[in-house]
LUMMIFI-531372 format. One record per atom (N, C-alpha, C, CB): residue in one letter; x, y, z. Coordinates in steps of 0.02 Angstrom, whole numbers, plus 50000, padded with zeros to 5 digits. Glycine has a CB too. Layout:
N
AXYZ;...
END
This chain:
469
M484125117549916;M484655112749900;M484435105649915;M485285114349940;Q484125104449974;Q483895097749992;Q483365095349943;Q483625097650063;Q482925099949921;Q482405098049874;Q482715095749808;Q481915103949862;A483235099349785;A483565097449722;A483885090549728;A484085102749703;L484185089149787;L484505082649796;L483995077049795;L484895082549862;Q483385078349820;Q482875073249822;Q482595071749753;Q482315075349869;E482585076849709;E482305075949642;E482745071349600;E482205082649607;F483395071849608;F483865067749570;F484255063449619;F484335072149526;D484005057449630;D484275053249683;D484885049449657;D483745048349708;Y485445052849651;Y486055049749628;Y486355045049681;Y486565055049609;L486075045249742;L486305040649794;L485875034449798;L486305044249861;G485395033849753;G484925028249756;G485235021449746;G484405029149706;I485835021249717;I486175014849705;I486465011949769;I486735015849654;L486525016049821;L486835013849884;L486355010049928;L487115019749921;N486615005349968;N486195002050018;N486125006650078;N486504995050038;P485685005250126;P485555009850182;P486185012050220;P485085006750229;A486635007350235;A487235009150273;A487695013550232;A487605002850296;Q487775011850168;Q488195015950124;Q487925022950118;Q488255012650055;R487265023450111;R486955029950103;R487025034150166;R486205029150084;L486955030950223;L487035034450287;L487725037550292;L486905029650346;A488235033850268;A488925036350270;A489015042050220;A489415030750255;A488725041350161;A488805046450109;A488465053050128;A488525043950043;E487905052650163;E487515058650179;E487675061650248;E486775056950176;Y488105058350285;Y488225060450355;Y488405067850359;Y488775056150386;G488045071450403;G488175078550414;G487545082650407;G488705081050365;D487615089250417;D487045093850413;D487205099250362;D486895097050483;Y486665101750330;Y486755106950280;Y486845113750311;Y486165107050233;C487275117750279;C487375124650299;C487365128850235;C488065125550339;D486865133250229;D486775137050167;D486995144250173;D486055136850146;T487335145850227;T487545152850237;T488285153250253;T487125156250292;G488565159050239;G489255160350258;G489765156650215;G489365158450330;A490395156950236;A490945153850198;A490925146250200;A491615156350223;G490595143550252;G490575136350260;G489985133050226;G490575134550331;R489755136050171;R489165133350135;R489285126150113;R489005137750074;G488765121950122;G488815114950103;G488675110450161;G489495113450074;L488935104550158;L488835099550211;L489355100450266;L488855092350182;R489125101050327;R489575101450385;R489505095050425;R489415107750429;A490055092250449;A490015085850484;A490585085250534;A490035080050436;G490455081550587;G490965079850635;G491355073950611;G490655078550704;P491815071250653;P492225065550633;P491795059350619;P492735063950687;L491975055850565;L491605049850543;L492085044350528;L491165051450481;L491955038450555;L492335032350540;L491885027450505;L492645029250604;V492075025450444;V491685020550406;V492085013950407;V491545022950333;I491815009050443;I492125002450444;I491834998450386;I491994998750514;A492254997350336;A492034994150274;A492314987150270;A492234998250212;G491894982150286;G492114975250281;G492304973550210;G491564970550305;A492664968050201;A492894966050135;A492314965350086;A493284959350139;G492394968450027;G491894967749974;G491244971349987;G491754960649964;T491234976350031;T490614979750049;T490514986350012;T490594980950123;G490914987649960;G490824993749922;G491134999849953;G490104994949912;K491734999049981;K492085004550014;K492215010349965;K492745002150045;T492505008649907;T492675013949859;T492055017549834;T493055010949801;M491525013749821;M490905016849798;M490625021649850;M490385011449781;T490655019549913;T490385023749967;T490785030149974;T490385019850033;L491445029549975;L491865035449983;L491785040249924;L492605033349991;A491755037449863;A491655041649804;A490995045349807;A491695037449739;H490465041949829;H489815045249835;H489815050549889;H489265040049848;R490195049349943;R490225054449995;R490565060749969;R490595051850058;V491125059949934;V491465065749906;V491015069349857;V492125063649871;A490675065549813;A490215068549765;A489645072249800;A489935063249717;H489395069249854;H488845072349891;H489065078949923;H488585067549946;L489685079249946;L489955085449973;L489945090949920;L490665084450001;L490175089149860;L490205094049806;L489515096249784;L490585091149746;V489045091449779;V488365093149758;V488025097549811;V487945086749745;S488205096449874;S487895100349928;S488155107549930;S488005097049995;G488685108949893;G488945115749890;G489655116649914;G488515119949930;V489985111349937;V490675111949959;V491115112949897;V490905105649999;S491565117749899;S492005119049843;S492515113449835;S492375125749853;P492645111149773;P493145105849762;P493825107549790;P493205104449688;E494005114049790;E494655116149816;E494715115349892;E494785123349798;R494135114349925;R494145113849998;R494035106650022;R493605118450027;V494155101849977;V494115094749994;V494795091549985;V493575091149949;L495065088650038;L495705085050036;L495555077550039;L496185087250094;L495715073949986;L495595066749983;L496265063149980;L495155064949921;L496415059250032;L497045055750038;L496935048250027;L497375057050107;T497295045449979;T497235038449963;T497895034849975;T497005037449890;F497885028249968;F498485024349983;F498945023649922;F498285017450007;T498645023949861;T499045023449799;T498815028749750;T498985016449768;R499255030449704;R499085035349652;R498515032749608;R499695036949609;R498535026249594;R498015023249553;R497335023949587;R498165015849539;A497315022949653;A496685023649690;A496435030749687;A496775021449763;A496885035649690;A496685042649686;A496375044249618;A497285047249699;E496685041649565;E496425042749498;E495735039549489;E496905040049445;E495665033449514;E495025029949508;E494485033549549;E495085022649532;M494665035949608;M494185039449650;M493955045849616;M494485041049719;T494415049649588;T494245055849553;T493785054449494;T494875059449530;R493945049249456;R493525047449399;R492805045849420;R493825041449361;R492745042149474;R492075040349498;R491695046449524;R492135035149554;V492045050749560;V491725056749586;V491455061049529;V492225060849629;E491865062049478;E491645066049421;E491025062949389;E492195066649369;S491005056349382;S490435052949351;S489805053749393;S490585045549342;I489875053249459;I489295053849504;I489035061049503;I489485051749576;V489485065849505;V489275072849505;V488895074549441;V489885077549512;R489145071949384;R488805073249320;R488095070349320;R489195070349262;A488015064749355;A487355061449356;A486885064349408;A487445054049369;S487135069249447;S486725071849502;S486185076749479;S487165075349552;A486245079449420;A485755084249395;A485775084249319;A485885091449423;P485215085949286;P485185085849213;P485545091849182;P484465085849189;G485775090949120;G486045096549083;G486655099549117;G485525101749074;N486655106149121;N487205109849149;N487105111849222;N487335115949109;E486615108749255;E486455110749323;E486915107449375;E485745108949339;A487255102049355;A487695098649403;A488315102949416;A487905091749376;P488595102649476;P489205106349491;P489775104249444;P489415105249565;R490215108849430;R490775107349385;R491425107049425;R490815112549329;L491805101749411;L492455101149443;L492975104649401;L492645093749452;P493525106949430;P494075109849392;P494315104949339;P494655111949438;S494645107549288;S494855103349231;S495295097449254;S495235107449180;G495675098349307;G496105092949331;G495775088349381;G496715095849363;G495105088849389;G494755084749438;G494785087949506;G495055077749440;L494865083749557;L494915086349626;L495615089149636;L494765080749678;P495675095649651;P496345098749657;P496785095649711;P496265106049671;W496465093249765;W496855090549821;W496675083149831;W496725094549885;S496775079249780;S496665072049784;S497315068449768;S496095069749736;G497545064049811;G498165060449797;G498385056449858;G498705065249777;T498965053549852;T499255049749909;T499525054549961;T499805044949884;F499635052050021;F499955056050073;F500605059050047;F500085051850137;H500995054950011;H501655057149988;H501605062549934;H502055051249962;S501125061849888;S501065066949835;S500825073549863;S500595064449780;V500355073349910;V500125079549942;V500685082649982;V499505078149986;A501065078550018;A501635081050056;A502135084550010;A501975075350095;N502255081649953;N502725084549904;N502515091649885;N502775080149842;R501865092549872;R501605099249854;R501675104249911;R500865098649832;L501495102049970;L501505106550027;L502225108450046;L501165103350086;L502675103650044;L503365105050064;L503705109950016;L503755098550068;R503525109649953;R503815114349906;R503565121449920;R503655112349833;R502935121849943;R502655128449959;R502965131250023;R501895127949967;Y503105126850071;Y503385129150135;Y504125127350142;Y502985126050193;A504465126350087;A505165123950088;A505615128350131;A505435123550018;H505555134950123;H506005139450159;H505895139150234;H505905146650135;N505285137550255;N505155136950327;N505485130650356;N504405136850340;L505655125950313;L505945119650335;L506685119150319;L505575113850303;G506965124450292;G507665124250273;G507795120250211;G508065121450329;L507305119750167;L507365115950105;L507375120650045;L506785110950099;D507675118249991;D507635121649927;D506975119549895;D508255120049881;P506565124249869;P505925122349838;P506005117449780;P505565128449814;G506605117149752;G506725112549697;G507035105949719;G507165115749646;F506935104049782;F507235097849807;F507025091749765;F507035096749881;S507455086749764;S507315080549728;S506975075449773;S507965077549698;V506595070949743;V506265065549779;V506585058949758;V505495065549767;L506845055349805;L507155048849791;L506635043249795;L507735047449841;D506585039249743;D506145033449748;D506515028049788;D505945030749677;R506185022349797;R506475017249841;R507165014949816;R506005011249846;G507225014049750;G507855011849722;G508405016949730;G507775010149650;D508245023349717;D508735028749725;D508965029349798;D508445035449701;A508495028849844;A508665029349915;A509125023649936;A508025029349958;A508995017649910;A509425011949926;A510125012949899;A509125005449899;D510175016049840;D510835017349810;D511225022449851;D510765019749737;V510885027649876;V511215032549918;V511455029249982;V510735038449935;M511035024950011;M511225021250071;M511845016950057;M510635016850096;D511865014049997;D512425009649980;D513075013649972;D512275005849915;V513025019549943;V513615023849936;V513895025550005;V513435030349898;V513455027250052;V513685028950119;V513975022750154;V513095031750161;R513685016950142;R513955010650170;R514685009750149;R513535004550148;H514815010750085;H515495009850059;H515965015250087;H515495010049983;E515725021450091;E516145026750117;E516335025550190;E515785033450111;R515865022550227;R516005021050298;R516405014550306;R515355020550336;K516575011350248;K516955005050247;K516594999450284;K517655006150277;L515934999850287;L515554994650322;L515514988250280;L514854997050338;T515614988850214;T515594982850172;T516234978750177;T515474984950099;R516744981450210;R517374977850217;R517454974850287;R517964982450202;A516914974950325;A516944972250393;A517084964750392;A516284973650431;A517384962350446;A517544955250449;A516914950950449;A517964953750512;R516374953650479;R515734949950478;R515264953350429;R515424949750550;R514794949450406;R514324951850354;R513884957450381;R513884946050329;F513924963250350;F513524969050369;F512864968850329;F513904975850356;P512304971250358;P511664971250322;P511714974650254;P511114974650364;K511364971950204;K511384974750137;K510994981350135;K511094969750085;K511064984950080;K510784991650074;K510024991650084;K510954994650007;D509674986750055;D508944986650061;D508724985450134;D508654981250016;T509104981150169;T508944979850239;T509064986150281;T509364974050266;C509624989550267;C509774995750304;C509225000950292;C510464998650281;L508995001450230;L508475006350215;L507825004450249;L508375006950139;A507674997950252;A507054995750285;A507074997250359;A506964988150273;I507654996350391;I507724997850462;I507635005350474;I508414995550489;Y507965009350433;Y507905016650438;Y507175018850430;Y508355020150386;S506845016050379;S506145017750365;S505695016050423;S505905014250302;R505805010350453;R505385008350510;R505485012950570;R505525001050529;C506095014950581;C506225019550637;C505855026150626;C506985020950644;V505865028650564;V505545035050549;V504795034450557;V505715037250477;N504495029150530;N503765028650528;N503455026450594;N503565023850475;T503835022850636;T503565020850701;T503755025750756;T503815013950719;Q504245030150740;Q504495034950790;Q504805031450850;Q503925039650813;K505085025550838;K505405021750891;K506165022150886;K505175014450890;P506525021650942;P507255021750939;P507525015850899;P507545021651010;L508135016650874;L508445011350834;L508495004850873;L509135013550810;G508715005250935;G508804999050975;G508164995250982;G509075000751043;E507614998750995;E506974995351003;E506744992350937;E506445000351029;T506854995850882;T506664993350816;T507054987050800;T506784998650762;L507704986950815;L508104981050801;L507874975150843;L508844982550814;D507744976250906;D507534970850950;D506874967750929;D507484973351022;E506404972050906;E505734969650889;E505694966650819;E505244975350895;T506034969650771;T505924967650701;T506544964850666;T505674973550663;Y507134967250685;Y507744965050652;Y508264962650703;Y508044970750609;P508104957550742;P508564955350795;P509234952950769;P508244949850836;W509254950350707;W509884947850680;W510374953450663;W509744943650618;C510134959650666;C510564965450652;C510754969250716;C510224970150604;S510554966650773;S510654970250836;S511394971650852;S510354966350893;D511834967150830;D512544968050843;D512834974150807;D512934961850823;W512474976650758;W512724982150718;W512394988750738;W512624980850644;A512104989150796;A511714995050816;A512125001550811;A511464994250887;D512735001550837;D513145007650836;D513325009650764;D513785006750877;E513505004750723;E513695006150654;E513085008650614;E513984999850621;L512505005650627;L511905007750591;L511705014950611;L511325002950606;K511785016550675;K511625023250697;K512055028450661;K511715023850774;E512695026950655;E513145031550620;E512995031650546;E513875029550632;L512825025850518;L512645025450447;L512045029850432;L512505018150427;F511525029450474;F510925033350462;F511055040850470;F510365031150511;R511495042650516;R511675049650525;R512005052350461;R512145050650586;C512455048450433;C512795050450372;C512315050350312;C513395045850358;Y511855045650312;Y511355045250258;Y510925051550257;Y510905038950266;V510705053650316;V510295059750321;V510705065850300;V510025060750394;K511325066150321;K511755071750304;K511865072150228;K512435071250340;R511955066250196;R512065066050124;R511445068550087;R512235058850102;K510855066750110;K510235069150078;K510165076650086;K509625065550109;Q510335079150145;Q510285086450157;Q510765090250112;Q510415088050230;Q511365087550103;Q511865090950061;Q511635091249988;Q512535087250065;S511285086149965;S511065085949896;S510345088349887;S511125078849868;Q510045090849942;Q509345093249940;Q508885087849909;Q509295099849900;A508895082049940;A508485076449916;A508105073549975;A508915071049882;L507485071549963;L507075068350014;L506855061549988;L506455072650032;D506855056450032;D506565050050012;D505825050050032;D506945044050046;Y505475044650018;Y504755044350031;Y504595045350105;Y504475037750007;D505005042550148;D504885043250220;D504985050450242;D505345038550259;D505465053850211;D505585060850228;D504985065250212;D506195063450191;L504625063650158;L504045067750139;L503545068050196;L503715064850075;L503415062250226;L502945062150283;L503265065350345;L502735054950299;L503905063950355;L504245066450415;L504255074050415;L504955063650419;Y504435077050358;Y504455084350353;Y503765087350358;Y504795086550288;W503265084050328;W502575086550334;W502365086350408;W502095082250291;G502555081050442;G502405080550514;G502735086050553;G502605073850540;H503375087450537;H503735092950571;H503395099650557;H504475093150549;L503155100550495;L502845106850476;L502215108150518;L502675106850402;V501765103150521;V501135104250556;V501205103350632;V500605099450530;A501795101350654;A501915101150726;A501925108250754;A502575097450743;E502075113150710;E502025120150728;E501305122350721;E502505124550685;K500995124350775;K500285125850776;K500085130950723;K500075128350844;E500515135850712;E500365141050662;E500255138150593;E500935146250660;F500705133650572;F500645130650506;F500075125550503;F501305127350486;A499975121950558;A499435117050560;A498755120550551;A499445113150627;L498655126150586;L498025129850580;L497945132750510;L497995135450632;E498485135150482;E498455138150415;E498265133050363;E499125141450397;I498615127450362;I498475122250312;I497795119050324;I499025116850312;G497635117750387;G496985114850403;G496415119250382;G496945113450477;S496505125850384;S495965130550366;S495815130450291;S496145137550387;W496265127550252;W496145127250180;W495585122350163;W496775125250143;F495445117550208;F494995112150191;F494405111750240;F495375105550192;D493805111050211;D493205109850251;D493135102450267;D492585112450216;H493395098250222;H493335091050231;H493995087650213;H492745088150188;V494195082950256;V494785078850244;V494565071550247;V495355080350297;L494655067950192;L494435060950188;L495045056550176;L493915060050132;V495075050950212;V495655046450207;V495405039450192;V496065046550273;D495675036550139;D495515029650119;D496015024850150;D495505029050042;E495815018650161;E496245013350188;E496585015550252;E496775011250136;Y496185018150298;Y496475021050359;Y496835015850402;Y495935024450400;Q496665009450394;Q496995004350434;Q497725003550413;Q496634997650426;D497915006250355;D498595005650331;D499015011950343;D498595004150257;T498755016650382;T499145022550399;T499615021050457;T498685028450417;N500165024650459;N500635023750514;N500565029550564;N501365023350487;L500995029550614;L500945034450668;L501035041550643;L501455032950722;V501515042550597;V501645049250570;V501035051950533;V502255049250524;Q500725047750492;Q500135049850453;Q499555051650499;Q499925044350405;A499455047750552;A498925049150600;A499055055750636;A498855043450651;Q499685057150652;Q499855063450685;Q499725069350639;Q500585063350707;I499865068550575;I499735073950526;I498995075450522;I500005071950456;L498585070150518;L497855071150513;L497585074650575;L497505064450504;N497825072550633;N497595075550696;N497815082850702;N497855071550755;A498405084450675;A498635091450678;A498225095950632;A499385091750659;L498035093250575;L497635097250527;L496935098650554;L497595093750460;K496635093550584;K495945094250609;K495895091450680;K495455090550562;P496165094950729;P496185092350798;P495495091150828;P496565097150842;D494985094950805;D494315093850831;D493915088750790;D493935100350833;G494205086350734;G493885081350693;G493355083950646;G493575076250736;D493245090550643;D492735093350599;D492905091750526;D492665100950610;G492435088550492;G492525087050421;G492965081050406;G492795092950387;V493185077450458;V493635071750447;V493225065350436;V494115070850507;T493355061950381;T493055055450367;T493605050450351;T492545055850308;V493645045050389;V494135039850374;V493765033350360;V494655038950432;V494025029650311;V493705023450289;V494225017850292;V493405024150218;G494035012150319;G494495006550322;G494185000650357;G495135008550356;D494594995550369;D494364989450402;D494924986750444;D494124984150350;D494824986750510;D495354984250555;D495524976950541;D495134985050627;A495044973050515;A495174966050502;A495634964950442;A494514962350490;Q495754970250403;Q496194969650345;Q496874972750357;Q495874972950285;S497024974550419;S497684977450435;S498164971850451;S497634982450495;I498444968850398;I498874963050407;I499564963850376;I498544956950378;Y499654968750333;Y500284969250297;Y500784973950331;Y500164971650227;S500544978750370;S500984983550405;S501464986950356;S501374980050460;F501214988850298;F501624992250249;F501844999050276;F501244993150183;R502505000450271;R502785006650299;R502575007550372;R502565012750257;A502615002050410;A502485002250482;A501775004550498;A502975006850517;A501295002050460;A500585003750474;A500405001750545;A500125000250423;E499995005850577;E499815004750647;E499055003950652;E500055010550691;V498824997750668;V498104996450671;V497775000450727;V497984989050682;E498155002550776;E497865006450831;E497585013050806;E498395007750885;N497825015550749;N497555021750721;N496805021250709;N497915023450655;I496585015650681;I495875014950666;I495495012550727;I495775010050608;L495815008450769;L495465005950828;L495335011550878;L495875000450861;G495795016250884;G495715021650932;G495445028050903;G496355023050964;F495255028150839;F495035034250807;F494435037650841;F494865032950735;P493885034050856;P493305037550885;P493445040850952;P492745032650893;D493875037850993;D493965040251061;D494425046251067;D494225034651103;Q494735048451012;Q495175054251017;Q494785060851010;Q495705053850964;Y494125060351002;Y493715066250995;Y493165066351049;Y493395066650925;M492945072251067;M492395073051114;M491885077851083;M492645075751183;P491265075451070;P491045068551079;P491385063851030;P490285068151070;T491345057451043;T491685052451002;T491435052650931;T491605045551031;A491845050350885;A491675050350814;A491095045650800;A492275048450772;Q490705047250750;Q490165042950726;Q490485036950690;Q489675046750679;V490235030950705;V490495024950673;V489925021750633;V490785019950725;I490035020650568;I489545017350525;I489885011150496;I489285022150469;T489555005450502;T489854999150480;T489494996650417;T489814993850536;L489884995150365;L489624992150304;L489714984550308;L489984995050240;E489174980950303;E489204973650313;E488954969650254;E488814971850373;Q488584972750208;Q488334969050150;Q488884967950099;Q487734972650118;N489044961650087;N489594959850043;N489324958349973;N489974953650070;Y489684960749922;Y489464959849853;Y489924955249812;Y489424966549819;R490414952149845;R490904948049809;R490824940649822;R491594950149826;S490644938849884;S490674931849905;S489984928949918;S491104931149967;T489964922449923;T489344919049941;T489294918550016;T489314911949908;Q488694917350041;Q488594917250113;Q488994911850149;Q487864916350128;P489064905750121;P489474900750156;P490194903050168;P489484894250116;I490484906650120;I491164909250130;I491164914650184;I491434912050063;L490664918950183;L490624924250232;L490514921550302;L490064929150215;D490134916150307;D490024913050373;D490684910850403;D489544906950367;S491114907950362;S491774905750385;S492204911750405;S492134901650332;A492184916950363;A492574923050378;A492334926250443;A492514928050320;N491674926550453;N491404929550514;N491644925750577;N490634929550512;C491674919150571;C491904915150629;C492634916650645;C491814907650614;L493044917350594;L493754918750605;L493854925750633;L494144918050540;I493514930650604;I493584937550627;I493354938350699;I493194942350582;A492844934650718;A492564935250786;A493064933250840;A491954930950792;E493594929550821;E494084927350870;E494544932950894;E494504921850841;S494574938550857;S495004944150876;S494754947250941;S495034949450820;E495214948650987;E495034951351052;E494804958651048;E495604950751099;R495124962651004;R494954969750999;R494794971350927;R495524974251026;Q494184973350914;Q493974974550845;Q493314978350844;Q493904967850808;Y493114980450784;Y492444983050772;Y492014977150750;Y492434988850718;R491524975450791;R491114969750776;R490724970750712;R490644968250834;K490744965750669;K490364965950606;K490144958950587;K490794969150550;N489604958550550;N489354952050527;N489214952650452;N488704949950566;L489694950650412;L489624951250340;L489074946550314;L490294949650304;F488664949250269;F488134945050240;F488084946550165;F487454946350276;S487774941950130;S487704942550057;S487014940050036;S488254938650021;D486774942549979;D486154940149951;D486264933549913;D485854945349904;R486894931749904;R487054925649867;R487134919849916;R487714926549825;A486634915549918;A486654909849964;A486944903549930;A485954908349991;D487094904049865;D487344898249829;D488074896949847;D487274899349753;G488334891549819;G489034889849831;G489134885149889;G489424896149843;G489654881049884;G489794876149936;G490174879249994;G490184870449908;K490214875550048;K490574877850107;K491334877150095;K490364873950170;P491724881750121;P492454881050116;P492684874850153;P492814887350144;R493224871850130;R493504865950163;R494164867850197;R493614860250113;Y494254865450257;Y494884866450292;Y495264859850289;Y494764868750368;V495824859850253;V496194853650240;V496874853950273;V496274852550163;T497064848650307;T497714848150340;T498144843150303;T497634846150414;V498764845050287;V499234840650253;V499884840350294;V499374843050180;E500314835650276;E500914834450316;E501434839950309;E501214827850298;D501554842150247;D502074847150235;D501924850950171;D502774843950232;S502384855350151;S502274859550092;S502254855450028;S502814864850087;D502634849850025;D502594845549965;D501904842349959;D503144840049969;A501634840150015;A500974837150013;A500444842349997;A500814833850080;E500574848550019;E500104853950004;E500074855249929;E500314860350041;A500664855549897;A500674856749825;A500344851049787;A501404857649801;E500484844949809;E500184839049776;E499424839149783;E500464832549805;Y499174840949842;Y498454841249853;Y498124846349807;Y498304842849926;V498424852349803;V498134857749762;V498114855649689;V498544864249771;V498664852949663;V498684850949593;V498184845349579;V499394848649573;T498114840649625;T497634835249616;T496924838049612;T497684830149674;E496764842949654;E496104846049652;E495994849849587;E496014850749712;I496514853049562;I496464856749499;I496294851949442;I497124860449483;L496644846249440;L496514841349387;L495824838149395;L497044835849388;K495624837149457;K494954834249470;K494414838949445;K494864832849545;N494494845449459;N494004850349435;N493984850649359;N494164857249464;R494574849949329;R494614850149256;R494224844249226;R495344849949232;E494284838449257;E493914832649232;E493164833549239;E494144826349269;L492954837649287;L492244838949298;L491974844449253;L492114840649371;G492424847349211;G492194852349163;G492404859449178;G491474852149158;M492784860549231;M493014867249248;M493684868649214;M493064868249325;A493704873749171;A494314875449135;A494864877649182;A494174881049083;L495484876549161;L496054878449203;L496054885949218;L496714876349170;K495864890049168;K495874897249177;K495324899749225;K495794900749111;E494864895349244;E494344897149292;E494544895349364;E493694893649274;Q495154892949373;Q495384890949440;Q495964895449461;Q495604883449440;A495984897049525;A496504901449551;A496744898949619;A496244908749558;V497374900449634;V497674898649699;V497934905149730;V498254893349691;L497744906549791;L497954912649825;L498504911049876;L497354916049860;F498974915849884;F499534914849930;F499614920849975;F500174913549891;R499874919750035;R500034925250081;R500624929250055;R500184922450152;G501104925850025;G501694929149996;G501894925749932;G502274929150046;S502214929449887;S502374926849821;S502814920549824;S502724932149779;H503294920549871;H503764914849874;H503434908449897;H504334916549921;H502834908849925;H502494902749947;H502264898349889;H501894904549990;S502314900949828;S502074897049771;S502614892549741;S501814901749717;D503234892849768;D503794889349736;D503664881949724;D504404890149778;R503464878449776;R503374871149770;R502784869549724;R503254868049838;L502264873549727;L501694872349683;L501894873249610;L501104877049701;E502294878349596;E502504879549527;E502904873649500;E502924885949523;L503344870849541;L503724865049520;L503264859149505;L504234863049574;E502744858249546;E502274852749535;E501854853949472;E501814851949596;L501674860149460;L501294861749399;L501714860349337;L501064869049399;V502354862249339;V502794860949283;V502894853449273;V503484864349293;R502974849849328;R503084842649324;R502494839049292;R503214839749393;R501894841549305;R501294838349277;R501054841749213;R500724838449329;N501474846249186;N501324849349122;N500664853249123;N501294844149067;I500564857049177;I499954861149184;I500154868449173;I499614860049254;P499894871649121;P500064878749109;P499754883249163;P499814880949040;Y500104888649180;Y499844893149231;Y500124900149220;Y500034890549302;V499794905049250;V500014911949248;V500084914249321;V499504916549208;K500644917349336;K500754919749405;K500694927349406;K501454917549432;Y500284929949451;Y500194937149458;Y500544939349523;Y499444938949459;G501024943849516;G501384946249575;G502024942349586;G500944945849637;G502594945349573;G503224941949583;G503414937749522;G503194937549644;L504034935249522;L504274931149467;L504054923949475;L505024931649462;K504004920549419;K503904913349424;K504534910249455;K503764910249353;F504444904449486;F504994901349522;F505594900249477;F504774894749552;L505474897849416;L506024896349371;L506334902649340;L505784891649316;E506024908449353;E506294914749327;E506684918549380;E505734919049300;A506674916149442;A507044919549495;A507794919149482;A506884916349564;A508164924449499;A508874924949481;A509284919049509;A509154931449507;H509184917349573;H509604912049602;H509454905249571;H509484911749677;V508814904249550;V508644897949517;V508954897649447;V507864897149513;K508924903249410;K509214903449343;K509974902649347;K509034909949308;D510274905249401;D511004904349410;D511174896949416;D511254908149472;L510804893349458;L510944886249468;L510804882349405;L510514883549525;L510264883849370;L510114880349308;L510644881549255;L509424882449282;S510924887649255;S511464889149207;S512074884849220;S511644896549210;V512234883749284;V512804879449300;V512684872449273;V512914879149377;L512084869849283;L511914863149260;L511904862749184;L511234860949287;K511644868049152;K511604868049079;K512304868349048;K511194874049054;W512754872349078;W513434872849052;W513814866249062;W513814878649085;A513684863049119;A514014856649132;A513774851449082;A513874854349204;E513144851749064;E512864846849017;E513094848248946;E512094846949020;N513154854848929;N513354856748861;N513864862348865;N512734858948820;P514514860848863;P515034865948869;P515004871248814;P515704862648867;K514634870148760;K514574875048707;K513984879848717;K514504871548640;N513624879148773;N513054883548788;N513334890248812;N512574880348841;E513404895148766;E513724901448783;E513294905848829;E513884905248721;V512634905348822;V512184909348864;V512264907248937;V511454908548842;A512274900648948;A512354898149017;A513054899849043;A512234890549019;A513564899148999;A514244900649020;A514324907949040;A514734898848965;F514024912349002;F514074919549016;F513774921149084;F513714923648961;R513204918149100;R512874919449164;R513284916749222;R512164916349165;V513574910749213;V513954907649267;V514604911549280;V514114900449250;L514944913449227;L515574917049235;L515484923649272;L515894918249167;K514934927049260;K514814933449293;K514694932749368;K514224936949261;L514584926549391;L514494925449462;L515164925549500;L514144918849474;L515714924749463;L516374924549494;L516594931549515;L516894921549446;P516934932149572;P517164938749595;P517624941949544;P517534937949663;G517514948349529;G517924952049483;G517804950549410;G518634950849499;M517304946449395;M517174944549326;M516584948649299;M517014936849321;G516734953649258;G516214957749228;G516014955049160;G516444964949221;P515544958349126;P515304956049061;P515864955549008;P514754960749036;S516304960549006;S516834960548955;S517314954848966;S517214967248956;N517514953949029;N517984948549045;N517664941849031;N518194949049119;A517014941049048;A516674934749035;A516634933248960;A515964934849065;T516514938548920;T516474937648848;T517144935248820;T516264944148814;R517694938248844;R518354936248820;R518494928948837;R518894940648849;R518304926948898;R518414919948918;R518024915048873;R518224918948992;I517414916948856;I517004912648814;I517304912148744;I516284915248810;R517564917748718;R517874917648652;R518474913048650;R518074924648631;R518844912848706;R519424908448709;R519214901148702;R519804909448774;T518614899448731;T518394892448726;T518214890548655;T517804891248772;R518084895648612;R517914894148543;R518534892848500;R517504899848513;S519124894848526;S519734894048488;S519894886748476;S520314897348525;P520114884948414;P520264877948398;P520824875048441;P520464877348325;R521254879448469;R521804877048510;R521604875948582;R522374881948508;F520964878048600;F520744877448670;F520464870448682;F520214882748687;E520674867248734;E520424860648751;E520074860948818;E520994855448752;Y519494857548821;Y519114857348884;Y519454852648932;Y518384855048872;
END
């Protein structure tokens, strides 16, 4: 087997660190565990260092070494990432040997490749009766879950309170954080939602009724999928059974996993055999679904001997001056995996750190630089502005419109397309032109008890010759 792998070096595209991660482990050519056997592995993949390529090559290498595709569990953060990973793995496996000698994947690709939630959905349907569930249970997306929460809010008459009660999306966010962090409601409110602390008792009862309503209708939301999976593998019998199905469990974007996901992984493979996690602690900034950076920081020390750590540092996206600045910033973190990103591209100017008085001055500075670059020959479509959050672009968008500079916004609505902005503009447009029916229709619907039909009738009345403004 090793001789065959050497003849067709499908890993030759990888740099030394990437290859070390892809090949990590020892060959076993006998018994049921034929293929690559490995202990726990943590791959710290700095930004732009080829994380996806490395993980795809590792999965492909497992298959080429003899591991059955059915015995590989690949967990990704998004469905799109799972599809892309499977596509890459199939391509690499095909290139590993000439003709028909390469291993063949099942027609559907990797049988156990997907997000934590999609894999949980499959497992829970198989073990539904052990959890008191109907195998045909429904899955509520975020919007459906918020609507169920809203129905319960109205039933509990919380929307008629003398003081403003949190809206359905806020209630769902609080509930979700409690589930994913495994923290009590009071602690969650104090840490993340202090403005809702006065409603602690009402929220507790609301969540109890929300859970009861889901159970009555045999429906699970996204958080429930992980929670029930966690409950399932908390029973040692089921954890051993499910864990025995897989020789290798690989997790992408491990810095974005939460406490429940980490507990599931540890229950499936408590000794870490065959576990590979890939991520970057320096990129754990969004805390999506209560992501816990401690999962990746403490990963090696939960095993004895400790997990192997391989760091990818060669960057393929940026120039060295940019990486030098990034390295200086990252080095300030007190607890981290030390890394020094480098690139073969030494070209490019140094980043500039610019201080301005306020957000208006910031927008003016950015637009001035855009126009300056345009005068030097750089097309507008070759320039981009990055933001921490979509709403941070509001003032810049107004400045771009004011100076007649066309732009495209990726992620979120343009400022002038936001609902509250269009509402205000409609008021101004109707005041300027009382015959503007589109603006009138939008404004009238803002009034309490004014629906589309009622608004239409009111507008028709204004068209009557006997109606006077």
